[in-house]
C-alpha positions in Angstrom: 0.1 0.1 -0.2 1.1 3.1 -0.9 0.2 7.0 -1.7 -2.8 8.6 -0.4 -4.0 5.2 0.3 -1.2 4.8 3.2 -1.3 7.7 4.6 -5.1 7.4 4.5 -4.6 4.3 6.6 -2.1 5.9 9.0 -3.7 8.5 9.7 -6.7 6.1 10.8 -4.7 4.0 13.0 -2.8 6.6 14.6 -6.0 8.2 15.7 -7.9 4.8 16.6 -5.8 3.9 19.3 -5.6 0.3 19.1 -3.3 -2.0 20.7 0.4 -2.5 19.2 -0.9 -6.2 17.9 -4.3 -5.6 16.6 -5.2 -6.3 12.8 -5.1 -3.1 10.7 -6.3 -4.8 7.9 -10.0 -3.4 8.2 -8.4 0.1 8.2 -5.8 -0.3 5.3 -8.7 -1.5 3.3 -11.6 1.3 4.1 -8.3 3.2 3.5 -7.4 1.8 -0.2 -11.5 2.2 -0.7 -11.2 5.6 -0.3 -8.3 6.7 -2.0 -10.0 5.0 -4.7 -12.5 6.9 -4.5 -11.4 10.8 -3.9 -8.9 9.6 -7.2 -12.2 8.5 -9.1 -14.2 11.8 -8.4 -11.3 13.9 -9.1 -10.8 12.3 -12.3 -14.4 13.0 -13.2 -14.4 16.6 -12.3 -14.4 18.9 -15.6 -11.7 21.5 -15.1 -12.6 24.7 -17.1 -9.2 26.8 -18.5 -10.9 30.7 -18.7 -7.7 32.4 -19.0 -4.5 30.9 -19.9 -1.0 32.5 -20.8 1.2 30.5 -22.8 4.5 30.6 -25.6 3.3 29.1 -28.9 6.2 28.0 -30.9 5.4 26.5 -34.3 8.2 24.8 -36.3 6.1 24.6 -39.8 3.1 26.0 -41.2 0.8 25.0 -44.1 -1.2 26.7 -46.3 -4.3 25.7 -48.3 -3.4 28.3 -50.9 -0.3 29.9 -51.6 0.2 33.5 -50.3 2.8 36.2 -51.5 5.1 36.9 -48.1 8.5 38.4 -47.8 9.8 37.1 -45.1 13.3 39.2 -45.4 11.2 42.5 -44.2 10.0 42.3 -41.0 9.5 38.7 -40.2 6.5 38.7 -39.2 3.2 37.5 -40.6 0.3 40.4 -39.7 -3.2 38.4 -38.4 -6.7 39.8 -38.9 -6.6 43.8 -37.4 -3.1 44.5 -38.2 -1.7 42.5 -35.5 1.6 41.2 -35.6 1.9 37.5 -35.9 4.6 34.9 -35.4 7.9 34.6 -37.3 7.5 31.2 -39.5 10.8 29.3 -40.5 9.2 27.4 -42.5 6.0 28.1 -45.1 4.7 25.2 -47.7 1.8 24.5 -49.4 -0.5 21.7 -48.1 -1.3 19.1 -50.9 
């Protein structure tokens, strides 16, 4: 027994004031069941990321149609609205 199940069993055994020769198997079984139930509960939760700051690195991008791009100029492809996009090392047409 390891991890969460062991920690739960240790807490139960410590607080039960059991004699030294007491059978702790039922407590260990209970602790294992609780650990599995907690694990399943957390895995079933749905998490929504509402805000994320992250770096995005693209090594390659494929386009459906050819576009005219001069990467030697500013080195950025503008996104809609004129926002500068990332620099791309490789541009090729898909297909």
